Structure formats: C-alpha cells, structure tokens
C-alpha positions as CSV (number, residue, x, y, z in Angstrom):
1,X,90.3,39.3,-33.1
2,X,93.3,38.2,-35.3
3,X,93.7,34.8,-36.7
4,X,96.4,32.4,-35.4
5,X,98.4,32.9,-38.6
6,X,98.3,36.7,-38.7
7,X,101.6,37.2,-36.8
8,X,103.6,35.2,-39.4
9,X,102.1,37.0,-42.4
10,X,104.3,39.8,-43.8
11,X,102.8,43.3,-43.7
12,X,101.8,44.9,-47.0
13,X,102.4,48.5,-47.6
14,X,99.4,50.5,-48.9
15,X,100.0,52.5,-52.1
16,X,98.2,55.8,-52.7
17,X,95.7,54.2,-55.2
18,X,94.9,51.5,-52.6
19,X,94.4,54.1,-49.9
20,X,92.0,56.0,-52.1
21,X,90.2,52.7,-52.9
22,X,89.8,52.0,-49.1
23,X,88.5,55.5,-48.5
24,X,85.8,55.0,-51.2
25,X,84.8,51.6,-49.9
26,X,84.6,52.8,-46.3
27,X,82.6,55.9,-47.3
28,X,80.1,53.7,-49.2
29,X,79.8,51.3,-46.2
30,X,79.1,54.2,-43.9
31,X,76.5,55.7,-46.1
32,X,74.8,52.3,-46.6
33,X,71.9,51.3,-44.4
34,X,72.8,49.2,-41.4
35,X,70.8,46.6,-39.5
36,X,67.8,44.8,-40.9
37,X,65.1,47.2,-39.8
38,X,66.6,49.8,-42.1
39,X,68.5,47.8,-44.7
40,X,67.1,47.8,-48.2
41,X,68.2,44.7,-49.9
42,X,67.5,44.4,-53.6
43,X,67.0,40.8,-54.3
44,X,64.2,41.3,-56.8
45,X,65.2,43.7,-59.6
46,X,66.1,46.4,-57.2
47,X,62.9,46.4,-55.2
48,X,63.5,47.8,-51.7
49,X,62.6,45.4,-48.8
50,X,62.2,46.1,-45.2
51,X,61.1,44.1,-42.2
52,X,57.4,43.8,-41.6
53,X,54.7,42.3,-39.3
54,X,51.3,41.2,-40.4
55,X,49.2,38.8,-38.3
56,X,46.8,36.3,-39.7
57,X,43.1,37.0,-39.3
58,X,40.5,34.2,-39.6
59,X,37.8,36.1,-41.6
60,X,35.1,33.5,-41.0
61,X,35.7,32.9,-37.3
62,X,33.0,33.7,-34.8
63,X,33.0,36.1,-33.0
64,X,34.2,38.3,-35.8
65,X,37.5,40.0,-35.3
66,X,37.5,43.7,-36.3
67,X,40.9,43.9,-38.0
68,X,39.9,47.3,-39.4
69,X,39.3,48.9,-36.0
70,X,42.4,50.4,-34.4
71,X,41.0,49.9,-31.0
72,X,40.8,46.2,-31.6
73,X,43.8,45.7,-33.8
74,X,47.1,47.7,-33.6
75,X,48.6,46.0,-36.6
76,X,49.0,48.1,-39.7
77,X,48.8,45.1,-42.1
78,X,47.0,41.8,-41.9
79,X,46.9,38.5,-43.7
80,X,43.3,37.4,-44.3
81,X,42.5,33.7,-44.4
82,X,41.4,31.7,-46.1
83,X,40.4,31.7,-49.7
84,X,39.5,28.2,-50.7
85,X,37.4,26.3,-53.3
86,X,33.6,26.7,-52.9
87,X,31.9,23.4,-52.1
88,X,29.2,24.3,-54.6
89,X,31.4,25.4,-57.6
90,X,34.9,23.9,-57.3
91,X,36.6,26.6,-59.4
92,X,34.9,29.4,-57.6
93,X,36.8,31.1,-54.7
94,X,35.2,31.4,-51.3
95,X,36.1,32.5,-47.9
96,X,36.3,29.3,-45.9
97,X,33.4,27.8,-48.0
98,X,31.1,30.1,-45.9
99,X,31.0,33.1,-48.2
100,X,31.5,33.8,-51.9
101,X,33.4,37.0,-52.6
102,X,30.1,38.7,-53.2
103,X,28.3,37.4,-50.1
104,X,31.4,38.3,-47.9
105,X,30.8,41.9,-49.0
106,X,27.2,41.9,-47.8
107,X,27.3,39.3,-45.0
108,X,30.5,40.4,-43.1
109,X,31.1,43.8,-44.9
110,X,34.6,42.5,-45.9
111,X,35.2,44.9,-48.8
112,X,34.3,47.9,-46.7
113,X,36.4,46.7,-43.8
114,X,39.4,46.3,-46.1
115,X,38.8,49.8,-47.3
116,X,38.7,51.0,-43.7
117,X,42.1,49.4,-43.0
118,X,43.5,51.2,-46.0
119,X,42.1,54.5,-44.7
120,X,44.3,53.9,-41.7
121,X,47.3,53.4,-44.0
122,X,47.4,49.6,-43.7
123,X,46.9,46.9,-46.2
124,X,45.9,43.3,-46.6
125,X,47.3,40.1,-48.0
126,X,44.9,37.4,-49.0
127,X,45.9,33.8,-48.0
128,X,44.8,30.9,-50.1
129,X,44.5,27.4,-48.6
130,X,44.9,26.8,-44.8
131,X,44.6,23.7,-42.8
132,X,41.0,23.0,-43.6
133,X,39.0,22.8,-46.9
134,X,40.6,22.6,-50.4
135,X,42.9,25.2,-51.9
136,X,41.6,26.2,-55.3
137,X,44.3,24.3,-57.3
138,X,43.6,21.1,-55.5
139,X,39.9,21.2,-56.5
140,X,39.9,23.0,-59.8
141,X,41.6,21.0,-62.7
142,X,40.7,23.5,-65.4
143,X,43.7,25.7,-65.9
144,X,41.8,28.7,-67.3
145,X,39.2,28.7,-64.6
146,X,41.9,28.3,-61.9
147,X,43.7,31.3,-63.3
148,X,40.5,33.3,-63.5
149,X,39.7,32.4,-59.8
150,X,43.0,33.7,-58.6
151,X,42.7,36.8,-60.8
152,X,39.2,37.6,-59.4
153,X,40.5,37.7,-55.8
154,X,43.5,39.9,-56.8
155,X,41.3,42.3,-58.8
156,X,38.4,42.5,-56.3
157,X,40.6,43.4,-53.4
158,X,43.3,45.3,-55.3
159,X,46.0,43.1,-53.8
160,X,49.7,43.7,-54.0
161,X,50.5,40.6,-52.0
162,X,49.1,37.0,-51.8
163,X,50.0,34.0,-49.7
164,X,49.6,30.3,-50.2
165,X,49.2,28.4,-47.0
166,X,49.8,24.8,-48.1
167,X,49.4,22.3,-45.3
168,X,48.3,19.2,-47.3
169,X,51.2,16.8,-47.0
170,X,49.8,14.6,-49.8
171,X,49.6,17.3,-52.6
172,X,50.6,16.0,-56.0
173,X,53.0,17.4,-58.5
174,X,50.2,18.0,-60.9
175,X,48.4,20.3,-58.4
176,X,51.6,22.2,-57.7
177,X,52.3,22.7,-61.4
178,X,48.7,23.9,-62.0
179,X,48.9,26.4,-59.2
180,X,52.3,27.7,-60.2
181,X,51.3,28.3,-63.8
182,X,48.1,30.1,-62.8
183,X,50.0,32.3,-60.3
184,X,52.6,33.0,-62.9
185,X,50.0,34.2,-65.4
186,X,48.3,36.5,-62.8
187,X,51.6,37.9,-61.6
188,X,52.7,38.6,-65.2
189,X,49.4,40.4,-65.9
190,X,49.9,42.6,-62.8
191,X,53.4,43.4,-63.8
192,X,52.3,44.3,-67.4
193,X,49.8,46.7,-65.9
194,X,52.5,48.4,-63.9
195,X,51.5,46.8,-60.7
196,X,53.4,44.5,-58.3
197,X,52.2,41.2,-56.8
198,X,54.3,39.6,-54.1
199,X,53.8,35.8,-53.7
200,X,54.5,34.1,-50.4
201,X,54.5,30.4,-49.7
202,X,53.5,29.5,-46.1
203,X,54.6,25.9,-45.3
204,X,54.9,23.6,-42.3
205,X,58.4,23.1,-40.9
206,X,60.2,20.8,-38.5
207,X,63.6,21.1,-36.9
208,X,65.0,19.8,-40.2
209,X,63.2,22.5,-42.1
210,X,60.6,21.9,-44.9
211,X,59.1,18.6,-45.6
212,X,59.7,17.0,-49.0
213,X,56.3,18.2,-50.1
214,X,57.1,21.7,-49.0
215,X,60.4,21.7,-51.0
216,X,58.5,20.4,-54.0
217,X,55.9,23.2,-53.7
218,X,58.6,25.8,-53.6
219,X,60.5,24.3,-56.6
220,X,57.3,24.1,-58.6
221,X,56.7,27.9,-58.2
222,X,60.3,28.7,-59.1
223,X,60.3,26.3,-62.1
224,X,57.3,28.2,-63.4
225,X,59.2,31.5,-63.1
226,X,57.0,32.8,-60.4
227,X,58.8,35.6,-58.5
228,X,58.4,34.1,-55.0
229,X,59.0,36.8,-52.3
230,X,59.8,34.2,-49.7
231,X,58.8,31.2,-47.6
232,X,56.9,31.7,-44.4
233,X,57.5,29.0,-41.9
234,X,54.7,27.7,-39.7
235,X,56.8,27.4,-36.5
236,X,54.3,25.5,-34.5
237,X,53.0,22.0,-33.6
238,X,56.3,20.2,-33.6
239,X,54.8,17.1,-32.0
240,X,57.1,14.3,-30.7
241,X,60.2,15.9,-32.2
242,X,59.7,18.8,-29.8
243,X,59.6,16.7,-26.6
244,X,61.8,18.2,-23.9
245,X,62.8,21.2,-25.9
246,X,61.8,24.9,-25.5
247,X,59.7,26.7,-28.1
248,X,62.6,29.0,-28.7
249,X,65.0,26.2,-29.5
250,X,62.5,24.5,-31.8
251,X,61.7,27.7,-33.7
252,X,65.4,28.7,-34.2
253,X,66.4,25.2,-35.3
254,X,63.6,25.0,-37.9
255,X,64.3,28.5,-39.2
256,X,68.1,27.8,-39.5
257,X,67.4,24.6,-41.5
258,X,64.9,26.5,-43.6
259,X,67.4,29.2,-44.5
260,X,69.7,26.6,-45.9
261,X,66.9,25.0,-48.0
262,X,65.8,28.3,-49.3
263,X,69.3,29.4,-50.2
264,X,69.7,26.2,-52.2
265,X,66.4,26.5,-54.0
266,X,67.1,30.1,-55.0
267,X,70.7,29.6,-55.7
268,X,71.8,32.3,-53.3
269,X,74.0,32.6,-50.3
270,X,72.8,31.6,-46.8
271,X,72.7,35.2,-45.8
272,X,70.4,36.0,-48.7
273,X,68.4,32.9,-47.8
274,X,67.6,34.4,-44.4
275,X,66.2,37.5,-46.1
276,X,63.7,35.3,-48.1
277,X,62.0,33.7,-45.1
278,X,59.4,34.6,-42.5
279,X,58.1,33.0,-39.4
280,X,54.6,32.4,-38.1
281,X,54.3,31.0,-34.6
282,X,51.0,29.9,-33.1
283,X,50.6,32.2,-30.1
284,X,49.8,30.7,-26.7
285,X,48.6,27.1,-26.6
286,X,49.6,25.0,-29.7
287,X,47.7,21.9,-30.9
288,X,50.5,19.9,-29.3
289,X,49.5,19.9,-25.6
290,X,53.0,20.7,-24.1
291,X,53.8,23.4,-26.6
292,X,52.9,27.0,-25.5
293,X,54.4,30.0,-27.2
294,X,54.8,32.7,-24.6
295,X,55.4,36.4,-24.8
296,X,59.0,35.8,-23.8
297,X,59.3,33.4,-26.8
298,X,58.0,36.3,-29.0
299,X,60.6,38.7,-27.7
300,X,63.4,36.1,-28.3
301,X,62.0,35.5,-31.9
302,X,62.1,39.2,-32.6
303,X,65.7,39.5,-31.6
304,X,66.6,36.4,-33.6
305,X,64.8,37.7,-36.6
306,X,66.6,41.0,-36.5
307,X,70.0,39.3,-36.1
308,X,69.4,36.9,-39.0
309,X,67.6,39.4,-41.3
310,X,64.2,37.8,-41.6
311,X,61.9,39.5,-44.0
312,X,58.7,39.2,-42.1
313,X,57.0,38.0,-38.9
314,X,53.4,37.0,-38.5
315,X,51.4,35.0,-36.0
316,X,48.4,32.7,-35.8
317,X,46.2,34.6,-35.1
318,X,45.0,38.1,-34.3
319,X,41.7,36.5,-33.3
320,X,43.5,34.6,-30.5
321,X,45.5,37.5,-29.1
322,X,43.6,37.8,-25.8
323,X,42.8,36.0,-22.6
324,X,40.3,33.2,-22.6
325,X,38.5,34.5,-19.5
326,X,37.4,32.8,-16.3
327,X,34.7,30.7,-17.9
328,X,37.2,28.9,-20.2
329,X,38.2,26.0,-17.9
330,X,40.8,23.9,-19.8
331,X,43.3,26.3,-21.5
332,X,45.2,23.3,-22.9
333,X,42.3,22.9,-25.4
334,X,43.0,25.2,-28.3
335,X,40.5,28.0,-28.9
336,X,40.2,29.9,-32.2
337,X,39.3,33.0,-30.1
338,X,41.9,33.2,-27.3
339,X,45.5,32.2,-26.6
340,X,45.1,30.2,-23.4
341,X,47.6,32.4,-21.7
342,X,47.1,35.0,-18.9
343,X,47.7,38.0,-21.1
344,X,46.4,41.5,-22.0
345,X,44.3,41.9,-25.1
346,X,46.5,42.5,-28.1
347,X,49.8,41.8,-26.2
348,X,51.4,39.7,-28.9
349,X,50.4,42.2,-31.6
350,X,51.9,45.1,-29.6
351,X,55.1,43.2,-29.1
352,X,55.5,42.0,-32.7
353,X,54.8,45.6,-34.0
354,X,58.3,46.4,-32.6
355,X,59.7,44.3,-35.5
356,X,58.2,46.5,-38.1
357,X,60.5,49.1,-39.7
358,X,57.9,51.8,-39.8
359,X,55.5,52.7,-37.0
360,X,52.1,50.9,-37.2
361,X,49.7,52.7,-39.5
362,X,47.4,55.0,-37.7
363,X,45.8,56.8,-40.6
364,X,46.6,59.1,-43.4
365,X,48.5,62.3,-42.7
366,X,46.4,65.4,-42.7
367,X,46.8,68.0,-45.4
368,X,47.3,71.6,-44.8
369,X,44.1,73.4,-44.1
370,X,40.7,71.9,-43.1
371,X,38.7,70.5,-46.0
372,X,34.9,70.8,-45.9
373,X,33.2,67.5,-45.0
374,X,31.9,65.7,-48.1
375,X,28.2,65.8,-48.9
376,X,26.4,62.5,-48.8
377,X,24.2,61.5,-51.7
378,X,21.3,59.2,-50.9
379,X,21.4,57.7,-54.5
380,X,25.0,56.5,-54.0
381,X,24.8,55.5,-50.3
382,X,24.0,51.9,-49.3
383,X,22.3,53.0,-46.0
384,X,20.2,56.0,-45.0
385,X,22.0,59.3,-44.4
386,X,22.3,59.9,-40.7
387,X,19.8,62.4,-39.3
388,X,19.9,64.1,-35.9
389,X,16.1,63.8,-35.8
390,X,16.0,60.0,-36.2
391,X,16.3,57.5,-33.4
392,X,18.5,54.5,-34.3
393,X,18.3,51.1,-32.7
394,X,21.3,48.9,-31.9
395,X,22.9,47.5,-35.1
396,X,21.4,50.2,-37.3
397,X,23.7,51.3,-40.2
398,X,23.9,54.8,-41.5
399,X,26.1,56.8,-43.9
400,X,27.8,60.0,-42.7
401,X,30.5,61.9,-44.6
402,X,30.9,59.1,-47.1
403,X,31.5,56.5,-44.3
404,X,29.3,53.7,-42.9
405,X,28.7,53.6,-39.2
406,X,27.0,50.9,-37.0
407,X,25.0,51.8,-33.9
408,X,26.3,50.1,-30.7
409,X,23.2,50.9,-28.8
410,X,20.0,53.0,-29.1
411,X,21.0,56.6,-30.1
412,X,19.5,59.8,-31.3
413,X,21.4,63.1,-32.0
414,X,24.9,61.7,-31.6
415,X,26.9,62.6,-34.6
416,X,28.7,59.5,-35.9
417,X,32.1,61.2,-36.5
418,X,32.0,63.5,-33.4
419,X,35.5,63.6,-31.8
420,X,35.7,61.5,-28.6
421,X,38.5,60.6,-26.3
422,X,37.6,57.0,-25.9
423,X,35.8,54.6,-28.3
424,X,33.4,53.8,-25.5
425,X,32.2,57.4,-25.5
426,X,30.5,57.1,-28.9
427,X,27.5,55.0,-29.8
428,X,28.8,54.5,-33.3
429,X,31.4,52.2,-34.8
430,X,33.1,53.2,-38.0
431,X,32.9,50.2,-40.4
432,X,34.5,51.8,-43.5
433,X,34.0,54.1,-46.4
434,X,31.2,54.1,-49.0
435,X,32.5,52.1,-51.9
436,X,32.6,53.2,-55.5
437,X,29.5,52.1,-57.4
438,X,27.3,51.5,-54.3
439,X,23.6,52.3,-54.4
440,X,20.9,52.0,-51.7
441,X,20.3,48.4,-50.6
442,X,17.2,47.0,-52.1
443,X,14.3,46.7,-49.7
444,X,12.4,43.4,-49.8
445,X,9.2,43.8,-51.7
446,X,6.2,41.7,-52.4
447,X,7.2,41.3,-56.1
448,X,10.4,39.6,-55.0
449,X,8.6,36.7,-53.4
450,X,6.3,34.0,-54.7
451,X,3.9,34.6,-51.8
452,X,1.2,37.2,-52.4
453,X,0.9,39.0,-49.2
454,X,-2.3,40.9,-48.4
455,X,-2.2,44.7,-48.4
456,X,-2.1,46.2,-44.9
457,X,-5.6,47.1,-43.7
458,X,-5.9,49.9,-41.1
459,X,-9.0,48.2,-39.6
460,X,-7.6,44.7,-39.4
461,X,-6.0,43.2,-36.3
462,X,-2.6,41.6,-36.7
463,X,-0.6,39.3,-34.3
464,X,3.1,38.4,-34.1
465,X,4.3,36.8,-37.3
466,X,1.6,38.2,-39.6
467,X,3.0,39.6,-42.8
468,X,1.5,42.3,-45.0
469,X,2.4,44.4,-48.0
470,X,2.3,48.2,-47.8
471,X,3.6,50.5,-50.6
472,X,5.4,47.5,-52.2
473,X,7.3,46.6,-49.0
474,X,6.8,43.5,-47.0
475,X,6.4,43.8,-43.2
476,X,6.1,41.3,-40.4
477,X,4.3,42.1,-37.1
478,X,6.4,41.8,-34.0
479,X,3.3,41.8,-31.7
480,X,-0.4,42.4,-31.6
481,X,-1.3,45.6,-33.5
482,X,-4.2,47.5,-34.9
483,X,-4.0,50.7,-36.9
484,X,-0.2,51.1,-36.7
485,X,1.0,52.1,-40.1
486,X,3.9,50.0,-41.3
487,X,7.1,52.0,-41.9
488,X,5.7,55.1,-40.1
489,X,8.4,57.3,-38.5
490,X,8.9,56.7,-34.8
491,X,11.2,58.2,-32.2
492,X,12.5,54.8,-31.1
493,X,12.6,52.0,-33.7
494,X,11.7,49.5,-30.9
495,X,8.4,51.3,-30.5
496,X,7.0,50.1,-33.9
497,X,5.2,46.8,-34.1
498,X,6.4,46.3,-37.7
499,X,9.6,44.8,-38.9
500,X,10.8,45.3,-42.5
501,X,11.6,42.1,-44.3
C-alpha cells in the first residue's frame, strides 16, 4: 500500500549502478532464511539461534515423571527444576532440598535418566530457584562457595544451558550481584574451555511486563557482563489484574510489555527484544481460580510466538500434562500432577512441539551396517547382568548391553532390549546407560553396621523380622523359615523367605 504522500513525490530514475545494487540486495534477501522457525539470528557473537520448546519437569514431584521415556514424554529437551540451597549446608546445591546431587543419582537415578534423554538426542537445562525454598545465592553469602556450587551442577550434568527461576519479590541487590558474579565466573570458565553456557532468567510478569525486582535482576546480570540468552516470562497467575480478560489477551499484553523492557535493557531494537524472550504458561488450572490455560490458548500462543519471533516456549509443567481422572473431584484446586482439564495425556507437549524448528528428538541416527552388541562387564556394572535363567521380581534392576533396565512385573527369559511394537509388550523399562566409572552397588554387610548379627544357623528357626549374617551379608526373614539358605538361587524371587538388606 502506498503512503498518502507518494503521488506527489517525483519519480527517481535508476542508474545502472543502482540497479546492480538492488539486484545484489534482493538476491541476498532471497537466499537469507525467512520466518522464525528457520531464521538464524546472530545476536551473540554470530551464534545461530532457532526456536525451541522445552517443558519444565519437577524432578522431586511424586509420582515421578519419566522425562527420559519417549512413551511418557515426547519433548526432545526439558528444563529440570529446581536446584536450591540445601537446608543442612546452605552453600550446597540440592534438588528441592530433598536430594543432594549424589543422592539424586542413587535415589531417583537422575544422572542415568539424563543420559538416557541424551541417548534420544535431547538435552536438559537445570533450573535454579523456583517458587519454594531458597535459591543458592539467597542462602550462600560466601562468593567462592556460591561459585563452586553453580560450577558443581554445570560440571556434573555437563550442562550447556542453565535457568534462574527467580520468584522472590523481596530479593536484595546484594543477592543479585552475588549471583551475577558467580554465574559470570562459571560462564567464563566454560567459554575458556571451548564450551558454551546459555543463561536464562525466568521471571514473573504482569500486563505491564516485569516487576521492578525482575528488571533489577536482569540489569544485575548484564552489569556483571553475563551473556544472558534471554528472559523467560512466567505468563501465569495474573490475579486481580486479569479479571474479565482472556488468557490469550493477558499473555500477549505481558509479552509485548516485556519485549520493550528487554530491548531497553540490552540496548537493542524492539524486534531484537522479541528474539530475546521466551514464554512459560501454566497449563490448565492456574493458581488464580478463574484462570485456565486451554489447548486453544496454546495454539494462539504458538502463532503469536512465530509472528513476533520468540526464542523459546516452555510450560509448567510436563508433570501436569494429563487428565486428573474421575477421582479428582475439584479441578479448580491446582494439582502438581494433572492440569485440571479434560485432555489427552501429553496433549500440550505434542502441540508445543510444533513450535520447535527441528523434529522432536527420537534417538541417534543409525550408522551404516549393524554393530555387534557391547559386552557387559560385571566389574563395571551397577546391577547384575541379565540372565535368561534368572527370574526377576517387579522393580528388579539389571544391566544388558550397557544399559540399565527395570522390571515392570515378574519376568524370566524376556530379553530386556528385544524389539516390541508397544511398550506394554515388554516387562522391562529402559532407565538409561551404564555411566562411566560405575561399579557394582555395595551390598549391605554386617561390618557396615554397629549391630553384630548372629551367623545364620541351618538348624535354627527364624520368624519375620529376624536378621542374620551369612557370608558377610545381612538378611532379614520375611516369614517363618527353617533350613532355607539366605541368598540361595530361586526361580521366583518371591519364593525366598530372605530379603537382602
């Protein structure tokens, strides 16, 4: 459409040099990528950026969400939350205060599950903070220890992306500065080692954008020369400001305000500001009773994100991406394990996956030829090597072809990695690969306890709860027994009266 003044403007004749210049410019424009899903903007030293989707997963929520299992989670990448300060040692990172990094590996097999997701071609971002508990910088005043805490998480999980979910509206400038300096140090160390570390800030927003505390948190990071990939808006729980408005209008208004704030903070154009933001809605029922983010809202957000050029979409949370079921009476009460909507399992994840530039990761591409299966070594396997002659009870773990499997029910002779059409057809669940440096799990022994248990006596009668020592291992009787050798091989593990402690 021409402007009102275009008719009065004299026409300019194009010289040959100008024509050649126009041809060059048009050719460059045609060859350049078009639309956000394929555009590669170079805002950070030439680094290519594309749209992505990575839902949040609450690592410590019960029931546990199997983010590594493609049948449970179709997303290629996830954001795992939340790393916070331990309640026992303030400068020590923990997962939701429930697990240290070490006990998360043994208690919920977190390291192996992350490795399994990477087998599928996906990856993880670790999120620090969250709505509950204390983010490390808020609890740890020792700069060196704080830096070491962040570094330990990045190193343990080989992270290329971290997220700071900062929802404490009373956070001080000292805490922000302490965090920013520690993050800058860790990011510089990664860069010096030839690695990259994206840093995201996840912050609450209203229809006017970030709060003053959120703006201060962003400025603190930028002032410390942290390369901040972008700001992720928590587009949820608008409260009284959202009364009478649709979720779509609230989300779009808050993101529009945020784009201007981000552009100002970075000193870039509004268009570039859009490319430095992400959005994370709370799917289904929000904490505000009359706010419900529907699948139709998700579709509208995807279209809006493509139009504006948002870098990333997420959601809170993958744990909640399913129906609450008939026994959950009041769906206006927020659940950590379901959305409160009448939906198919994984419906939001499947929809948001459409925003991702590449197809969701489904596993590494196969190389030419068929490689021989790896040989398992008992000395480097955390669990027994699977045997067709052994019967395994539910929840038994075995190693097969360098991977750890969990028995879903009693099984014997079923090869863990046998091809099946449906996951329900196999009694085994793949947990993840055997990790470097692993050795067989230590069996509890009498020497490891202060109690001196009596040696098992083949002529003695034992009842449920009795404990004995046999060949250095402690056993507990499950029922009355006489003459049954502890640890003796059995066809069905449920047949033995002895339980290893």
